[in-house]
The first five atom37 places (N, CA, C, CB, O) and aatype in JSON, in Angstrom:
{
  "aatype": [12, 3, 13, 10, 11, 6, 10, 13, 0, 13, 12, 1, 19, 1, 11, 11, 18, 17, 10, 12, 14, 9, 10, 9, 16, 12, 19, 12, 13, 7, 7, 10, 9, 19, 10, 15, 5, 7, 15, 0, 19, 0, 14, 13, 9, 18, 16, 9, 13],
  "atom_mask": [
    [1, 1, 1, 1, 1],
    [1, 1, 1, 1, 1],
    [1, 1, 1, 1, 1],
    [1, 1, 1, 1, 1],
    [1, 1, 1, 1, 1],
    [1, 1, 1, 1, 1],
    [1, 1, 1, 1, 1],
    [1, 1, 1, 1, 1],
    [1, 1, 1, 1, 1],
    [1, 1, 1, 1, 1],
    [1, 1, 1, 1, 1],
    [1, 1, 1, 1, 1],
    [1, 1, 1, 1, 1],
    [1, 1, 1, 1, 1],
    [1, 1, 1, 1, 1],
    [1, 1, 1, 1, 1],
    [1, 1, 1, 1, 1],
    [1, 1, 1, 1, 1],
    [1, 1, 1, 1, 1],
    [1, 1, 1, 1, 1],
    [1, 1, 1, 1, 1],
    [1, 1, 1, 1, 1],
    [1, 1, 1, 1, 1],
    [1, 1, 1, 1, 1],
    [1, 1, 1, 1, 1],
    [1, 1, 1, 1, 1],
    [1, 1, 1, 1, 1],
    [1, 1, 1, 1, 1],
    [1, 1, 1, 1, 1],
    [1, 1, 1, 0, 1],
    [1, 1, 1, 0, 1],
    [1, 1, 1, 1, 1],
    [1, 1, 1, 1, 1],
    [1, 1, 1, 1, 1],
    [1, 1, 1, 1, 1],
    [1, 1, 1, 1, 1],
    [1, 1, 1, 1, 1],
    [1, 1, 1, 0, 1],
    [1, 1, 1, 1, 1],
    [1, 1, 1, 1, 1],
    [1, 1, 1, 1, 1],
    [1, 1, 1, 1, 1],
    [1, 1, 1, 1, 1],
    [1, 1, 1, 1, 1],
    [1, 1, 1, 1, 1],
    [1, 1, 1, 1, 1],
    [1, 1, 1, 1, 1],
    [1, 1, 1, 1, 1],
    [1, 1, 1, 1, 1]
  ],
  "atom_positions": [
    [[97.07, 56.74, 168.74], [96.33, 55.5, 168.75], [95.07, 55.59, 167.88], [95.97, 55.12, 170.16], [94.57, 54.57, 167.41]],
    [[94.56, 56.79, 167.68], [93.39, 56.94, 166.81], [93.69, 56.48, 165.39], [92.92, 58.4, 166.8], [92.84, 55.91, 164.71]],
    [[94.92, 56.74, 164.95], [95.3, 56.32, 163.6], [95.21, 54.8, 163.47], [96.73, 56.8, 163.28], [94.7, 54.3, 162.47]],
    [[95.7, 54.07, 164.47], [95.64, 52.62, 164.42], [94.2, 52.11, 164.44], [96.42, 52.02, 165.58], [93.85, 51.17, 163.73]],
    [[93.37, 52.74, 165.26], [91.96, 52.34, 165.3], [91.28, 52.56, 163.96], [91.22, 53.12, 166.39], [90.53, 51.71, 163.49]],
    [[91.56, 53.7, 163.34], [90.98, 53.98, 162.03], [91.5, 53.03, 160.97], [91.28, 55.41, 161.63], [90.74, 52.59, 160.1]],
    [[92.78, 52.7, 161.04], [93.37, 51.78, 160.07], [92.73, 50.39, 160.17], [94.89, 51.67, 160.29], [92.39, 49.79, 159.15]],
    [[92.57, 49.89, 161.39], [91.96, 48.58, 161.55], [90.49, 48.6, 161.17], [92.13, 48.09, 162.99], [89.97, 47.63, 160.62]],
    [[89.81, 49.7, 161.47], [88.4, 49.82, 161.07], [88.29, 49.84, 159.54], [87.76, 51.1, 161.68], [87.39, 49.22, 158.97]],
    [[89.2, 50.55, 158.88], [89.21, 50.59, 157.42], [89.42, 49.19, 156.84], [90.31, 51.53, 156.91], [88.71, 48.78, 155.92]],
    [[90.4, 48.47, 157.41], [90.68, 47.13, 156.88], [89.51, 46.19, 157.13], [91.96, 46.56, 157.51], [89.24, 45.33, 156.3]],
    [[88.82, 46.34, 158.24], [87.69, 45.47, 158.54], [86.5, 45.78, 157.62], [87.27, 45.62, 160.01], [85.86, 44.86, 157.11]],
    [[86.21, 47.06, 157.4], [85.05, 47.44, 156.59], [85.3, 47.16, 155.11], [84.72, 48.92, 156.79], [84.42, 46.63, 154.42]],
    [[86.49, 47.5, 154.63], [86.79, 47.36, 153.2], [87.33, 45.98, 152.82], [87.79, 48.4, 152.79], [87.62, 45.74, 151.65]],
    [[87.45, 45.09, 153.79], [87.96, 43.73, 153.55], [89.37, 43.75, 152.96], [87.01, 42.96, 152.61], [89.67, 43.02, 152.01]],
    [[90.22, 44.59, 153.52], [91.61, 44.71, 153.06], [92.54, 43.93, 153.99], [92.04, 46.2, 153.0], [93.54, 44.47, 154.47]],
    [[92.22, 42.68, 154.25], [93.0, 41.87, 155.19], [94.4, 41.56, 154.66], [92.27, 40.58, 155.49], [95.28, 41.21, 155.44]],
    [[94.61, 41.69, 153.38], [95.92, 41.41, 152.81], [96.94, 42.47, 153.22], [95.83, 41.33, 151.3], [98.14, 42.26, 153.04]],
    [[96.49, 43.61, 153.76], [97.42, 44.64, 154.22], [98.1, 44.26, 155.53], [96.69, 45.95, 154.37], [99.17, 44.79, 155.84]],
    [[97.5, 43.38, 156.31], [98.03, 43.06, 157.63], [99.45, 42.47, 157.58], [97.1, 42.08, 158.32], [100.29, 42.94, 158.35]],
    [[99.78, 41.5, 156.75], [101.16, 41.0, 156.72], [102.17, 42.07, 156.31], [101.26, 39.82, 155.77], [103.3, 42.07, 156.8]],
    [[101.77, 42.96, 155.43], [102.67, 44.04, 155.02], [102.95, 44.96, 156.19], [102.07, 44.84, 153.84], [104.1, 45.34, 156.42]],
    [[101.92, 45.32, 156.93], [102.09, 46.2, 158.08], [102.93, 45.55, 159.18], [100.73, 46.61, 158.64], [103.78, 46.19, 159.78]],
    [[102.68, 44.28, 159.43], [103.46, 43.56, 160.45], [104.93, 43.5, 160.07], [102.91, 42.14, 160.66], [105.8, 43.7, 160.91]],
    [[105.22, 43.23, 158.79], [106.6, 43.19, 158.33], [107.27, 44.55, 158.47], [106.66, 42.72, 156.87], [108.43, 44.63, 158.88]],
    [[106.57, 45.61, 158.13], [107.14, 46.95, 158.26], [107.43, 47.29, 159.72], [106.19, 48.0, 157.66], [108.45, 47.9, 160.03]],
    [[106.54, 46.91, 160.62], [106.76, 47.17, 162.05], [107.95, 46.36, 162.57], [105.49, 46.83, 162.86], [108.73, 46.87, 163.37]],
    [[108.09, 45.13, 162.12], [109.23, 44.31, 162.56], [110.55, 44.89, 162.07], [109.07, 42.87, 162.05], [111.51, 44.95, 162.84]],
    [[110.61, 45.31, 160.82], [111.84, 45.92, 160.32], [112.13, 47.24, 161.02], [111.75, 46.15, 158.81], [113.29, 47.56, 161.29]],
    [[111.11, 48.01, 161.32], [111.3, 49.24, 162.07], [111.85, 48.98, 163.46], [0.0, 0.0, 0.0], [112.73, 49.69, 163.93]],
    [[111.33, 47.94, 164.1], [111.86, 47.56, 165.42], [113.3, 47.11, 165.35], [0.0, 0.0, 0.0], [114.09, 47.42, 166.24]],
    [[113.65, 46.38, 164.3], [115.05, 45.96, 164.13], [115.97, 47.16, 163.95], [115.18, 45.02, 162.94], [117.08, 47.18, 164.49]],
    [[115.52, 48.13, 163.2], [116.34, 49.33, 162.98], [116.53, 50.09, 164.3], [115.68, 50.26, 161.93], [117.64, 50.54, 164.59]],
    [[115.47, 50.21, 165.08], [115.58, 50.91, 166.36], [116.51, 50.16, 167.3], [114.19, 51.07, 167.01], [117.33, 50.78, 167.98]],
    [[116.39, 48.83, 167.35], [117.24, 48.04, 168.23], [118.7, 48.07, 167.81], [116.76, 46.61, 168.28], [119.59, 48.02, 168.66]],
    [[118.95, 48.15, 166.53], [120.34, 48.06, 166.05], [121.09, 49.38, 166.18], [120.36, 47.61, 164.62], [122.3, 49.41, 165.98]],
    [[120.41, 50.47, 166.51], [121.07, 51.77, 166.63], [121.78, 51.86, 167.98], [120.04, 52.91, 166.48], [121.2, 52.31, 168.97]],
    [[123.03, 51.44, 168.0], [123.86, 51.61, 169.19], [123.44, 50.8, 170.39], [0.0, 0.0, 0.0], [123.43, 51.32, 171.51]],
    [[123.1, 49.56, 170.2], [122.73, 48.73, 171.35], [123.61, 47.48, 171.38], [121.23, 48.35, 171.29], [124.36, 47.21, 170.45]],
    [[123.49, 46.75, 172.46], [124.26, 45.51, 172.61], [123.68, 44.4, 171.74], [124.28, 45.08, 174.07], [124.32, 43.36, 171.55]],
    [[122.49, 44.6, 171.21], [121.84, 43.59, 170.37], [122.33, 43.68, 168.93], [120.31, 43.76, 170.43], [122.15, 42.74, 168.16]],
    [[122.94, 44.79, 168.55], [123.33, 45.04, 167.17], [124.18, 43.92, 166.55], [124.09, 46.33, 167.09], [123.88, 43.5, 165.43]],
    [[125.23, 43.39, 167.22], [126.0, 42.32, 166.57], [125.18, 41.08, 166.25], [127.14, 41.92, 167.46], [125.45, 40.4, 165.26]],
    [[124.18, 40.78, 167.06], [123.34, 39.61, 166.8], [122.4, 39.85, 165.63], [122.54, 39.24, 168.05], [122.11, 38.93, 164.87]],
    [[121.94, 41.08, 165.48], [121.06, 41.41, 164.35], [121.83, 41.35, 163.05], [120.44, 42.8, 164.53], [121.31, 40.88, 162.03]],
    [[123.07, 41.82, 163.06], [123.87, 41.81, 161.83], [124.19, 40.39, 161.38], [125.15, 42.59, 162.04], [124.36, 40.15, 160.18]],
    [[124.29, 39.44, 162.31], [124.57, 38.07, 161.91], [123.37, 37.43, 161.21], [124.97, 37.23, 163.12], [123.54, 36.48, 160.44]],
    [[122.17, 37.93, 161.47], [120.96, 37.38, 160.83], [121.01, 37.67, 159.32], [119.67, 37.99, 161.46], [120.65, 36.83, 158.5]],
    [[121.47, 38.88, 158.98], [121.5, 39.28, 157.58], [122.86, 39.07, 157.0], [121.08, 40.72, 157.42], [123.08, 39.35, 155.82]]
  ]
}
């Protein structure tokens, strides 16, 4: 959790707010990959793409 605190502090101090949508998108795709690995949700995820 220290990494996340430092990352948000960096973005706040350096005014790098444009990084937030990129990070959110990466986390969402990571979550999709984790969910699609052998779960009952996988067929529904594949229909999205």
